[in-house]
N, C-alpha and C positions, 0 to 999 in steps of 0.2 A: 759575478763573480766571487771569488771565496775573498775573506777578509783578511788581511793580513795581521801576522800575530809578533806583535814587538817591532814592527817596524819592518821583517824579515818574512819571508815564504815559510811556507807550514814547514813544522820538523816531520822528520821520518816518522810513518803511523800515527797521522794523527787521528783524533775522531770529533766529526764534523756535529753539530750542535744546530740544531733550529731557534735563532733567535730573532729580535727584530730588526735585524740587519742582514736577514737573509741564513746563507750556510755558516756555520763559524766551527772552525779547526779546533780541537784541545789536543795537544800532544798528547802519544799513545807509547809504551816503552816497545824496545824494539828488540831486545837481546832475552834470549831465553825461551822455553817453552811454554812458560806460565799459560794457564788457562784459568778463566773464572769459574771459581765453584758453581756446581750444578745442583739444583735440589733433589734429593735422594729420592725414590720412590717408597711407599710403604710396603713392603713385602710379606706374606703372610703364610704360613707353611699349611699344604694343602693334605701333608702326612703325618698329619698329628693321628697318631694313632694308639690306644692304649696297650697299657702290657701285657695284657690278657686277650689282645687281638681284636676286640669289638669295643664299639662306641670309638670315639677318636673324633675327627674335627666334624661329622655330621650331627652326631651327639651333641658335642658343645655348642653347633648351632639351632640344634632344635630347643635345648633349653636356654637359647640366649634372651636377654632382654628384650629385646626388638621384636623377638618372634610370638614371645609369651605376651606383647602387647599388643601384636596382631590377632592371637586370639582371643583377648580380649574385645576387642573390636570387633570379630566376628560375631562373638557369642551377645554384647549389646545389641547389636543390628539386629540380629535372629529375636531376642526377647523383647525389643522394644516395638518391633514393627510385628512382629506375630507372623513373617512371613516363612514360608516352607525354605525350606535351605537354599534349596538352587536360587529363589531369592533374595535369601539375605548376602549370599555373593556377589548375585550381578547386582543391588545394590549398594555394596561395601565396593566393590569394584569402581561404578560410576562417580559414589562421591570423592573418593581417594583420586582420581583420574581428574574430577571438577575441581576440586579443592585444593589439589598438591599439582598434577603434571600440568596441568592446560596452563597456570597464572606462570610455571616454568619455563613451557613450552615459548611462550609467549615471549618473555624475556630472551629466550634464547633468541628467537628470530630479530628480535630487536637489537640485539649486539651483532647478531651477524649483517643485518642491513646496515649498520652504523659501517663497518670494518670493509664491508662491501663499497661503499659510497666513499671512502678514503682510496680504494684503488686506483683512480684517476691520479690523485696526488702522490700516490706513492712511486707509479711509474712514471711522473714527471721528474721526480726527484731522483729517481734512480735514474733517469737518462742524463742529468744535469752532475748527478755525482759521479758518474761512470765519465765522465768528459773529464771532469776535473781533475780526478783521479789519472787518468791520462796524461794530462798536460802536466803535472807536477811528477808524475813517474818519469818524463822525459825531461825535464827541468833535473831532478834531485839522482838521477841514473838508477832507480829502483829496478829490482828485478821484477819477472811476470807474479813470481810469489808473493813479495812484499808487498806489489798494487791490488794482489786479490785480495789480500787477507785487509788489506786497509780501506778498499772497497766494503768488503762482507761486515767488518767493524764497524765502518762508520753508516752503514745503511741499517744496520740492526738497533743502532741508537737512533737514528732518525724515526724508523718504525717505531720503536718503542715509545717515543716524547710523541707523536702521531696519536699511539691508543691512550698514553697518558691525556693530550689534550682533551681526547673526543670522550674519556671515560668507555674506555670498548676494547680492553683485551679479551682476546679470544679465547683467553682460558675461562672468563665467565660465563661462555655461552655451553660449557661443560656442566656448569650447577647442574642441571637436568639428571643428567649421567649419574651422576655422584647422591642422586635422592632416589631418582624411581628406581636403579637399580638394587638398593639395600631392598626398597619398599617390596619391590618384586620377591626378593628372596625369600623376607621375611614370611609373607602373605603365603607362598607356596608352602614354605618348612609348615605353617601352623595348618593347615588345610591338611597337608601329610598328616600331621599329628592328632587332627582328629578322625582322619578316616581309616588310620590304624589303631586305633584306641588307645595312645600311649598319653593323654591327659584330657582331663575335665569330664566331668558329669554334671548334668543338671535333674538334680532329685532323683529317682530311682533309675532314670534312662538315661544310658551314658551318650555322649556326645556321637559317636559313632556310629551308634543302634538309631540315632535321627536322622544323620546322613544315609542309612541304609534303605529309608525310604523317604529322602528327603529330593529326590530326584523330579524327572518330569521328561513325558516324551519315550524316546529310545532308551536314556539312562536312568530308569526309577532309582537305581542304587548308585549312588555318588560315592560309597567307599571301594566299587568293585572299577574294572577296567571298562572300558568301552571298545566291545567285540567288535562293534559295527566300523570303527574308525572313523564315523562321521566327523567328531569331536577333533580328532589328530588332524584329518586334512583339511579341515575347516580350517583350522589354526593355522596351518601351512599356506593354504592359499590367501588367507588377508594378510598374513605376515609379509608375503610375494606382491602381494598387491601394494604395503605401504612403501615397499623396495621400488618397483619399479614406477610408482608415481613419484618420488624422490627423484629417478633417474630421469626420469620423461622431464622434469624441470629445469633439470640440468645442461646448459650448453658449452661443449667446449671444454669437458671435463678431464683432467689430468689424469695421468698413466695413475699413480696414488690413490686417487678417486676411483678411478675404473676395479682396481684391485679389492679396493674396500666393497664396491659394491657387491659383486661377485663372491667375494665372504660372506655377505650377510644373506646373499640369496643360497649361499651353501647351508646358514646356520637354519634358515626357514626351512628348507628342506631335510634337513637330518632332525629339526626338533619334530617331525611327525610323526617317526618311528618311536622317538623319546618319550611322547606325549603318548602313547601307546601303551607304555611300561608303568604309567602311573594311575591312581585313582580319579575317577571322572571329577571328583570336586576340584582336583588341583588344574585338571585340564578346562573345567569350565570355565576357572578364574582367568588361565591364561587366555583362552578365546575370547572372553568378556575383555580384558585390558588389551586383547592387540584391535578388538572391533572400535572400542572407543576411543584407543591410538588412532586408528582410521580416519573416525570422523575429525578427532582434534588437528590431524595434518589437513583435511578438508576443510575447518572452518576458518584455519590458519593462512589458507591462501583467500581467502576472502578480503574483499577490499576495504569493505565496511568494518570487518571487525579488526583489521589490521590497523584501522583508522581509529577507532576506539581504545585501541590498547597503544597510541600513539607508535606503532611502527614507521620508523623513517620510510620516506619513500623510496626504490632503489630503480637501476635503469633497466632489471628484468621482471619488474613488476607488469603485469597484466590487469585490463579492466575486464577480462571476460577469464580467467585463472580455469573455471571448469570445462567451457567450452574448449580451451587450450589443452585440458588433460586429457578430454574425451580424442580431440582430432588426435593428438599425438599417440594416442594409445590405439587408435583405429588403423593409422597409418603403420603403427609398428608391428602389430599384431595381427590384423585382420584383412587389410587391402594389400598386404607386402605380397609383392609376386613372386 
């Protein structure tokens, strides 16, 4: 039962707190429609067009410091290793994925595992809180609206205290996106700059001219489009594989998660014609990045690797993750009647 405050029952619209004596109630204001201030999202204009009608936001992006840093990184990899440009792009992609995104992805899994392990405790608190709110609603004559607001406010507070206690706020799991997406954009813009001849020259031969002969197999010219569509289609297939592996690992997904999965599938398909309209150097980077991302996702399913990264065990973990993925994939796409 809830603790009494000052010798009496909780006041109207209390706030529960986790304490050594169990669930505790702190009074909250009842009147007015005051709401707690929410953090504002940073909004950037995408219509920054120069008065002359040229340039604009993409020109600002293409000449930005992150893109210039990506250009210097690619040039350093190329001149240091002496590899052809297709090898330099591959090497740089693997290096960035291994040194930046893999540790962040492991950290993301670490946070999500801790959040998942909190779910039984959260459900238990929700059940007891619902019972307590119902009792006090009857005693104090609360309306359904007041009772619901009391429940939601206290539940948010209690869940937040659990996240603080275990240092696993779900927002920390999004750090991968905030690092990986700008890195992907910067590398793509840098390779496009190289392919269109906008920046850099090495001696008497420009980077664009080097890229024109720096390809391999069916795409010898990295500044040209892939007329065979092999690179764009391969990119779409790998991205769809990543989405399906994620979807197959989820049991009992919510409606919102289902919408997200369908949206990502649609983006993966739309990326195919988009990739067919950009230089092969950019598509090669996208393909390498997605392929390494697929390998990283599979690696993060390994029990040994998860143990090495100190990722907590969860109820959904399996001792044979790869066998389970193959079985689920076979059942869904091959043996389906």
